[in-house]
N, CA, C and O of each residue as an XYZ file, in Angstrom:
620
protein
N      85.240     31.260    100.484
C      86.877     31.552    101.020
C      86.784     30.305    101.776
O      85.807     29.763    102.292
N      88.387     29.870    101.715
C      88.792     28.269    101.982
C      89.256     28.396    103.427
O      89.728     29.440    103.876
N      89.090     27.223    104.166
C      89.766     27.587    105.790
C      90.954     28.143    106.108
O      91.240     28.866    107.062
N      92.006     27.506    104.706
C      93.359     28.321    105.157
C      93.103     29.638    104.873
O      93.977     30.202    105.532
N      92.462     30.509    104.310
C      92.544     31.645    103.880
C      91.623     32.358    105.265
O      91.706     33.553    105.547
N      90.972     31.612    105.839
C      90.057     31.985    106.870
C      91.124     31.967    108.299
O      90.960     32.666    109.299
N      92.098     31.091    108.101
C      92.593     31.434    109.018
C      94.190     32.259    109.122
O      94.798     32.683    110.104
N      94.417     32.262    108.146
C      95.548     33.274    107.731
C      94.753     34.968    108.093
O      95.372     35.751    108.814
N      93.545     35.315    107.581
C      92.947     36.317    107.859
C      93.013     36.643    109.421
O      93.612     37.621    109.869
N      92.322     35.703    110.199
C      92.290     35.718    111.506
C      93.373     36.113    111.879
O      93.327     37.216    112.425
N      94.763     35.461    111.775
C      96.116     35.442    112.153
C      96.647     36.985    112.259
O      97.053     37.634    113.223
N      96.478     37.313    110.855
C      96.627     39.100    110.500
C      96.192     40.104    111.425
O      96.755     41.071    111.940
N      94.897     39.557    111.508
C      93.528     40.643    112.431
C      94.152     40.340    113.999
O      94.172     41.331    114.730
N      94.549     39.340    114.449
C      95.138     39.162    115.795
C      96.335     39.951    115.661
O      96.214     41.111    116.054
N      97.639     39.567    115.134
C      98.695     40.163    114.950
C      98.823     41.828    115.020
O      99.707     42.455    115.604
N      97.881     42.282    114.386
C      97.385     43.776    114.106
C      97.312     44.465    115.210
O      97.960     45.457    115.544
N      96.160     43.664    115.984
C      95.573     44.079    117.336
C      96.124     43.636    118.412
O      95.538     43.930    119.454
N      96.870     43.149    118.477
C      97.646     42.422    119.989
C      98.789     42.449    119.882
O      99.309     42.448    120.997
N      99.678     42.480    118.882
C     101.203     42.187    118.637
C     101.575     41.236    117.582
O     100.878     40.333    117.121
N     102.639     41.530    117.302
C     103.442     40.535    116.066
C     103.543     39.476    116.970
O     104.101     39.645    118.054
N     102.906     38.049    116.534
C     103.664     36.717    117.080
C     102.417     36.538    118.019
O     102.383     35.461    118.614
N     101.783     37.077    118.161
C     100.273     36.329    119.338
C      99.573     35.540    118.717
O      98.990     34.740    119.449
N      99.301     35.386    117.163
C      98.568     34.680    116.435
C      99.214     33.044    116.454
O      98.692     32.013    116.030
N     100.436     33.235    117.059
C     100.988     31.489    117.120
C     100.340     30.973    118.383
O     100.748     29.922    118.879
N      99.480     31.569    118.859
C      98.344     31.178    120.076
C      97.165     30.632    119.930
O      96.439     30.181    120.817
N      96.897     30.697    118.284
C      95.520     30.469    117.971
C      95.435     29.199    117.804
O      96.484     28.685    117.416
N      94.240     28.250    118.012
C      94.362     26.753    117.616
C      94.388     26.657    116.117
O      93.899     27.491    115.355
N      94.966     25.634    115.798
C      95.496     25.279    114.494
C      94.179     24.766    113.712
O      94.138     25.285    112.597
N      93.226     24.010    113.931
C      92.128     23.720    113.812
C      91.169     24.275    113.970
O      91.230     25.311    114.632
N      89.727     23.784    113.376
C      87.988     24.196    113.525
C      88.000     25.517    114.061
O      87.334     25.930    115.010
N      88.943     26.231    113.256
C      88.519     28.072    113.325
C      87.462     28.416    112.271
O      87.544     28.148    111.072
N      86.313     29.139    112.978
C      85.373     29.328    111.876
C      85.217     30.774    112.069
O      85.182     31.237    113.209
N      85.087     31.791    110.643
C      84.642     32.985    110.848
C      83.029     33.326    110.418
O      82.465     32.781    109.469
N      82.557     34.092    111.093
C      80.960     34.296    110.702
C      81.134     35.753    110.154
O      81.653     36.589    110.894
N      80.703     36.119    108.822
C      80.902     37.293    108.184
C      79.408     37.739    108.202
O      78.473     36.939    108.229
N      79.285     39.006    108.186
C      77.799     39.978    108.195
C      77.269     39.670    106.893
O      77.974     39.462    105.906
N      76.014     39.645    106.910
C      75.430     39.222    105.429
C      75.257     41.018    104.397
O      75.160     41.123    103.175
N      75.270     42.072    105.343
C      75.259     43.115    105.014
C      76.645     44.008    104.305
O      76.660     44.655    103.258
N      77.615     43.800    105.168
C      78.898     44.090    105.114
C      80.092     43.128    103.941
O      80.834     43.435    103.008
N      79.782     42.096    104.533
C      80.591     40.958    104.179
C      82.267     41.097    105.242
O      83.352     40.676    104.842
N      82.024     41.796    106.623
C      83.019     41.610    107.162
C      82.847     40.776    108.121
O      81.705     40.434    108.428
N      83.945     40.294    108.772
C      84.230     39.410    110.008
C      83.535     40.206    110.898
O      83.602     41.406    111.163
N      82.436     38.740    111.552
C      81.689     39.458    112.479
C      82.018     38.911    113.962
O      82.278     39.515    115.002
N      81.910     37.566    113.669
C      82.347     36.619    115.121
C      83.383     35.820    114.491
O      83.661     35.853    113.292
N      84.043     34.956    115.553
C      85.110     34.143    115.667
C      85.159     32.919    116.398
O      85.432     32.957    117.598
N      84.888     31.660    115.726
C      84.684     30.611    116.784
C      85.447     29.602    116.802
O      85.872     29.342    115.676
N      85.906     28.723    117.832
C      86.598     27.623    117.822
C      86.027     26.620    118.342
O      85.772     26.448    119.534
N      85.744     25.716    117.181
C      84.629     24.763    117.452
C      83.664     25.314    118.018
O      83.781     26.539    117.996
N      82.549     24.870    118.634
C      81.185     25.621    119.328
C      81.370     27.017    120.069
O      80.458     27.800    120.334
N      82.649     27.173    120.339
C      83.101     28.153    121.326
C      83.349     29.270    121.022
O      84.474     29.245    120.523
N      82.781     30.738    121.023
C      83.088     31.698    120.878
C      84.435     32.308    121.302
O      84.705     32.315    122.503
N      85.265     32.800    120.447
C      86.446     32.835    120.391
C      86.391     34.281    120.866
O      86.823     34.464    122.004
N      85.914     35.395    120.168
C      85.842     36.933    119.938
C      84.872     37.610    118.934
O      84.583     36.964    117.927
N      84.390     38.727    119.090
C      83.474     39.294    118.288
C      84.165     40.477    117.732
O      84.992     41.059    118.434
N      83.924     40.849    116.643
C      84.841     41.995    115.614
C      83.513     42.960    115.654
O      82.373     42.908    115.193
N      84.188     43.758    116.360
C      83.551     45.260    116.465
C      83.323     45.928    115.002
O      84.176     45.685    114.148
N      82.317     46.683    114.694
C      82.491     47.532    113.436
C      83.703     48.508    113.324
O      83.870     48.924    112.178
N      84.565     48.957    114.234
C      85.560     49.386    114.129
C      86.661     48.975    114.002
O      87.642     49.718    114.041
N      86.724     47.741    113.830
C      87.864     46.647    113.254
C      88.685     46.159    114.752
O      89.724     45.511    114.622
N      88.220     46.468    116.056
C      88.743     46.046    117.285
C      88.137     44.740    117.600
O      86.954     44.635    117.276
N      88.752     43.615    118.224
C      88.212     42.524    118.896
C      87.840     42.391    120.414
O      88.639     42.506    121.343
N      86.659     42.162    120.503
C      86.354     41.923    121.699
C      86.248     40.427    122.272
O      85.299     39.653    122.148
N      87.496     40.219    122.946
C      87.455     38.764    123.403
C      86.618     37.690    124.188
O      86.319     38.028    125.334
N      86.328     36.856    123.906
C      85.788     35.970    125.151
C      86.580     35.706    125.895
O      87.763     35.729    125.556
N      86.173     35.346    127.241
C      87.004     34.568    128.380
C      87.867     33.442    127.754
O      89.057     33.257    128.010
N      87.160     32.766    126.958
C      87.708     31.572    126.259
C      89.034     32.267    125.229
O      90.229     31.978    125.298
N      88.499     33.064    124.470
C      89.809     33.267    123.563
C      90.751     34.687    124.185
O      91.521     35.308    123.452
N      90.532     35.024    125.578
C      91.431     35.550    126.378
C      92.221     34.305    126.973
O      93.437     34.494    126.946
N      91.910     33.315    127.402
C      92.817     31.795    127.721
C      93.789     31.538    126.699
O      94.997     31.525    126.937
N      93.285     31.332    125.553
C      93.955     30.860    124.420
C      95.295     31.734    124.103
O      96.404     31.219    123.962
N      95.030     33.137    124.012
C      95.748     34.296    123.806
C      96.707     34.378    124.890
O      97.891     34.680    124.744
N      96.147     34.099    125.962
C      97.333     34.346    127.135
C      98.467     33.625    127.231
O      99.443     34.050    127.849
N      98.445     32.513    126.653
C      99.433     31.685    126.255
C     101.025     32.359    125.731
O     102.230     32.117    125.803
N     100.245     33.163    125.280
C     101.656     34.024    124.354
C     101.985     34.893    125.354
O     101.225     35.423    126.165
N     103.501     35.036    125.212
C     104.136     35.928    125.941
C     103.794     37.542    125.466
O     103.468     38.470    126.206
N     103.949     37.555    124.226
C     103.684     38.842    123.939
C     102.406     39.409    124.071
O     102.271     40.619    123.889
N     101.356     38.627    124.391
C      99.910     39.261    124.777
C     100.074     39.443    125.796
O      99.029     39.970    126.177
N     100.692     39.374    126.559
C     101.015     40.148    128.017
C     100.746     41.561    128.000
O      99.965     42.141    128.754
N     101.487     42.106    127.034
C     101.533     43.686    126.616
C     100.287     44.147    126.133
O     100.145     45.225    125.557
N      99.427     43.376    126.354
C      97.408     43.880    126.246
C      96.800     43.591    127.567
O      95.589     43.725    127.747
N      97.683     43.165    128.571
C      96.768     42.732    129.678
C      97.224     43.492    131.053
O      98.357     43.882    131.334
N      96.174     43.582    131.739
C      96.516     44.215    133.134
C      96.552     43.260    134.127
O      95.695     42.385    134.009
N      97.485     43.151    135.313
C      97.727     42.073    136.377
C      96.967     43.041    137.491
O      97.034     44.267    137.407
N      96.330     42.448    138.407
C      95.369     43.063    139.530
C      95.764     42.360    140.892
O      96.086     41.172    140.911
N      95.732     43.026    141.858
C      95.983     42.636    143.312
C      95.356     41.061    143.353
O      94.533     40.811    142.472
N      95.621     40.195    144.123
C      94.521     38.886    144.169
C      93.280     39.131    144.771
O      92.228     38.642    144.357
N      93.386     39.948    145.833
C      92.144     40.305    146.891
C      90.940     40.835    145.739
O      89.760     40.628    146.023
N      91.267     41.471    144.536
C      90.329     41.964    143.561
C      89.657     40.701    142.715
O      88.516     40.902    142.299
N      90.055     39.866    142.527
C      89.667     38.752    141.972
C      87.969     38.552    142.150
O      87.214     38.589    141.179
N      87.601     38.380    143.263
C      86.038     38.342    143.461
C      85.223     39.523    142.801
O      84.173     39.345    142.184
N      85.786     40.668    142.988
C      85.235     41.555    142.311
C      84.961     41.716    140.809
O      83.942     42.185    140.303
N      86.379     41.104    140.001
C      86.607     40.978    138.834
C      85.545     39.826    138.389
O      84.931     40.053    137.347
N      85.294     38.719    139.019
C      84.312     37.863    138.725
C      82.584     38.023    138.868
O      81.610     37.365    138.502
N      82.814     39.268    139.604
C      81.330     39.551    139.815
C      81.073     40.892    138.547
O      79.960     41.415    138.500
N      81.836     41.213    137.881
C      81.762     42.535    136.735
C      82.095     43.728    137.280
O      82.005     44.655    136.474
N      82.469     44.046    138.436
C      82.732     45.248    138.704
C      84.225     45.854    138.142
O      85.179     45.156    137.798
N      84.172     47.141    138.142
C      85.283     47.649    137.351
C      86.675     47.181    138.435
O      86.583     46.773    139.592
N      87.871     47.388    137.664
C      88.920     47.331    138.401
C      89.296     48.971    138.386
O      89.157     49.771    137.462
N      89.855     49.195    139.829
C      90.497     50.431    140.261
C      91.766     50.553    140.286
O      92.415     49.594    140.703
N      92.425     51.706    139.868
C      93.493     52.017    139.719
C      94.815     51.526    140.890
O      95.908     51.094    140.526
N      94.395     51.717    142.299
C      95.007     51.453    143.206
C      95.414     49.675    143.123
O      96.520     49.192    143.364
N      94.344     49.035    142.772
C      94.585     47.369    142.752
C      95.473     46.768    141.695
O      95.880     45.606    141.728
N      95.838     47.968    140.412
C      96.576     47.473    139.409
C      98.285     47.472    139.737
O      99.082     48.372    140.006
N      98.383     46.277    139.601
C      99.879     45.684    139.756
C     100.869     46.111    138.765
O     101.904     46.728    139.020
N     100.454     45.722    137.587
C     101.387     46.255    136.338
C     100.061     45.847    135.169
O      99.043     45.162    135.268
N     100.638     46.600    134.133
C      99.518     46.995    132.795
C     100.705     46.922    131.524
O     101.668     47.681    131.632
N     100.653     46.332    130.754
C     101.247     46.083    129.149
C     101.024     47.400    128.783
O     100.175     48.223    129.123
N     102.218     47.436    127.813
C     102.658     48.997    127.108
C     101.511     48.962    126.181
O     101.247     50.127    125.882
N     100.815     48.239    125.670
C      99.659     48.150    124.507
C      98.561     48.416    125.094
O      97.671     48.557    124.256
N      98.073     48.602    126.525
C      97.007     48.840    127.272
C      96.940     50.464    126.816
O      97.932     51.174    126.979
N      95.907     50.906    126.334
C      95.727     52.232    125.733
C      94.154     52.638    126.247
O      93.404     51.697    126.509
N      93.641     54.053    126.396
C      92.238     54.031    126.857
C      91.324     53.632    125.604
O      91.605     53.915    124.440
N      90.321     53.016    125.972
C      89.421     52.181    125.238
C      89.807     50.869    124.227
O      89.212     50.306    123.307
N      91.039     50.700    124.851
C      91.269     49.465    124.048
C      90.849     47.987    124.928
O      90.632     47.946    126.139
N      90.801     46.849    124.006
C      90.689     45.579    124.792
C      91.514     45.081    125.635
O      92.649     44.865    125.211
N      91.250     44.797    126.860
C      92.422     44.150    127.864
C      92.051     42.920    128.476
O      90.834     42.763    128.575
N      92.884     41.863    128.981
C      92.604     41.029    129.650
C      92.842     41.141    131.090
O      94.033     41.337    131.331
N      92.084     41.080    132.131
C      92.538     40.798    133.645
C      93.282     39.874    133.720
O      93.145     38.916    132.958
N      94.246     39.916    134.638
C      95.110     38.841    135.126
C      95.308     38.748    136.805
O      95.439     39.785    137.456
N      95.315     37.814    137.257
C      95.611     37.529    138.805
C      97.482     37.245    138.678
O      98.095     36.918    137.662
N      98.012     37.485    139.979
C      99.233     37.311    139.754
C      99.945     36.132    139.735
O     101.138     36.073    140.030
N      99.306     35.240    139.420
C      99.846     33.782    138.841
C      99.639     33.505    137.495
O      99.934     32.466    136.905
N      98.892     34.922    136.865
C      98.636     34.673    135.449
C      97.681     34.184    134.598
O      97.761     34.113    133.371
N      96.279     33.669    135.691
C      94.935     33.368    135.629
C      94.472     34.391    134.854
O      94.818     35.565    134.989
N      93.711     33.983    134.058
C      92.602     35.174    133.421
C      91.500     35.034    134.406
O      90.880     34.023    134.735
N      91.359     36.582    134.910
C      90.109     36.790    135.472
C      88.909     37.066    134.885
O      87.823     36.514    135.060
N      89.264     38.136    134.045
C      88.109     38.845    132.898
C      88.538     39.507    131.724
O      89.726     39.341    131.447
N      87.796     40.290    130.883
C      87.903     41.042    129.878
C      86.994     42.059    129.757
O      85.784     41.927    129.939
N      87.687     43.313    129.381
C      86.996     44.699    129.572
C      87.859     45.466    128.682
O      88.735     45.122    127.888
N      87.309     46.773    129.077
C      88.056     47.923    128.064
C      88.629     48.907    128.790
O      87.975     49.565    129.599
N      90.062     49.122    128.540
C      90.689     50.099    129.440
C      90.146     51.536    129.341
O      89.656     51.980    128.303
N      90.278     52.327    130.635
C      89.790     53.287    130.933
C      90.705     54.655    130.925
O      90.330     55.822    130.800
N      92.246     54.035    131.128
C      93.149     54.779    131.130
C      94.686     54.041    130.589
O      94.822     52.835    130.382
N      95.553     54.880    130.459
C      96.564     54.600    129.722
C      97.389     53.166    130.909
O      97.412     53.166    132.140
N      97.856     52.308    130.130
C      98.394     51.423    131.135
C      99.611     52.046    132.308
O      99.673     51.638    133.468
N     100.553     53.131    131.703
C     101.525     53.766    132.445
C     100.958     54.720    133.611
O     101.544     55.159    134.600
N      99.429     54.928    133.114
C      98.935     55.967    134.047
C      98.474     55.227    135.309
O      98.640     55.599    136.470
N      97.768     53.932    134.808
C      96.893     53.479    135.847
C      97.956     52.933    137.131
O      97.509     52.741    138.262
N      99.011     52.775    136.881
C      99.843     52.334    138.359
C     100.111     53.682    138.907
O     100.433     53.589    140.092
N     100.096     54.833    138.499
C     100.406     56.053    139.125
C      99.027     56.644    139.500
O      99.192     57.862    139.570
N      98.178     56.437    139.681
C      96.899     56.676    139.927
C      96.473     56.155    140.940
O      96.324     54.936    140.851
N      96.144     56.741    142.147
C      95.468     55.907    143.575
C      93.776     55.943    143.603
O      93.289     55.365    144.574
N      93.041     56.415    142.867
C      91.813     56.297    142.873
C      91.176     56.571    141.450
O      91.530     57.458    140.674
N      90.100     55.577    141.239
C      89.292     55.693    139.872
C      89.342     54.673    139.213
O      90.182     53.808    139.462
N      88.496     54.562    138.279
C      88.512     53.237    137.327
C      89.665     53.062    136.480
O      89.999     54.019    135.781
N      90.328     51.985    136.431
C      91.248     51.924    135.350
C      90.840     50.766    134.311
O      91.444     50.699    133.240
N      89.939     49.965    134.586
C      89.483     49.052    133.617
C      87.939     48.841    133.786
O      87.508     48.523    134.894
N      87.079     49.012    132.702
C      85.473     48.205    132.797
C      85.361     47.161    132.495
O      85.722     46.799    131.375
N      84.738     46.184    133.531
C      84.921     44.869    133.336
C      83.568     44.465    132.321
O      82.409     44.743    132.629
N      84.005     43.684    130.928
C      82.897     43.306    130.319
C      82.313     41.813    130.582
O      81.099     41.644    130.470
N      83.128     40.771    130.915
C      82.841     39.720    131.474
C      83.847     39.169    132.769
O      84.970     39.640    132.947
N      83.427     38.409    133.383
C      84.043     38.108    134.606
C      84.104     36.565    134.672
O      83.046     35.944    134.569
N      85.185     35.952    134.826
C      84.875     34.555    135.290
C      84.450     33.803    136.593
O      84.981     33.874    137.702
N      83.402     33.089    136.211
C      82.719     32.934    137.634
C      83.391     32.284    138.506
O      84.330     31.641    138.037
N      83.226     32.220    139.716
C      83.732     31.325    140.575
C      83.508     30.145    140.945
O      84.219     29.621    141.803
């Protein structure tokens, strides 16, 4: 497969998973897809030597912190993000779950078991994880976990 085809394939995947137009935030050069030897499916996505995302067997993309930072530049990607109170930053950095009472806003594409990016009030990426609840419900609940953090930015 040619590099142009790989970039197009990745763009289609990103737009499908995170919303139309989000793929415009992807870098133009040095994108590399790693395929599974058994199934031939995309397994890993790299930008240069840095991991951008891991593609799960069900087709979902688990973004790395680097990948989340790149896509967070797109306004459309904010629909897949959860913004939390600034005082929770140290807990997110440590890999702890985000609780509902600290959620300030959540995008409309945040669904249970979907991949989300955690942002502070300034729009900086704090971590990435998996939503436990629907984005609308996160703000309504006062207790319980909203997002399980997979990776948090080290301070």
